[in-house]
C-alpha positions as CSV (number, residue, x, y, z in Angstrom):
1,M,-28.2,2.4,33.9
2,T,-25.0,4.0,35.2
3,R,-22.9,1.1,34.2
4,I,-24.1,1.3,30.7
5,Q,-23.5,5.1,30.6
6,E,-20.0,4.5,32.1
7,F,-19.3,1.8,29.4
8,I,-20.4,4.2,26.5
9,R,-18.3,7.1,27.9
10,D,-15.2,4.9,28.3
11,E,-12.6,5.7,25.7
12,N,-9.9,3.3,26.8
13,G,-9.0,1.5,23.6
14,A,-10.4,4.1,21.3
15,T,-6.8,5.4,20.5
16,A,-5.6,1.8,19.8
17,M,-8.4,1.4,17.4
18,E,-7.6,4.7,15.6
19,Y,-3.9,3.7,15.4
20,G,-5.0,0.4,13.9
21,I,-7.2,2.0,11.3
22,A,-4.5,4.5,10.4
23,A,-1.9,1.6,10.0
24,L,-4.3,-0.4,7.9
25,L,-5.0,2.6,5.5
26,I,-1.3,3.3,5.2
27,S,-0.6,-0.4,4.4
28,V,-3.2,-0.4,1.7
29,V,-1.8,2.7,0.1
30,A,1.7,1.3,0.3
31,I,0.8,-2.0,-1.2
32,M,-1.1,-0.2,-4.1
33,S,1.8,2.1,-4.8
34,M,4.3,-0.8,-4.8
35,G,2.2,-2.7,-7.2
36,Q,2.0,0.2,-9.5
37,T,5.7,0.8,-9.2
38,G,6.5,-2.8,-9.9
39,E,4.5,-2.7,-13.2
40,E,6.3,0.4,-14.3
41,V,9.6,-1.2,-13.6
42,N,8.6,-4.3,-15.5
43,N,7.5,-2.2,-18.4
44,L,10.8,-0.4,-18.3
45,Y,12.8,-3.6,-18.4
46,T,10.6,-4.9,-21.2
47,D,11.4,-1.8,-23.2
48,V,15.1,-2.1,-22.5
49,E,15.1,-5.7,-23.6
50,G,13.3,-4.8,-26.8
51,A,15.8,-2.0,-27.6
52,V,18.8,-4.3,-26.9
53,G,17.4,-7.0,-29.1
54,T,16.9,-4.6,-31.9
55,V,20.5,-3.3,-31.7
56,A,21.7,-6.9,-31.6
57,D,19.7,-7.8,-34.6
58,N,21.1,-4.9,-36.7
59,Q,24.7,-5.8,-36.1
């Protein structure tokens, strides 16, 4: 029974697991924010393209 108790109390690797989970969460947030930023930039270029096309058509 003492080996099982030692195994349960052993915290070697717990820190690595915590760092892994933190890195995973940071990655997910970064990917989501980059996707949103990409959509906003695409919308901006689409608006600029439309404005340039309108000015070009009026001349």
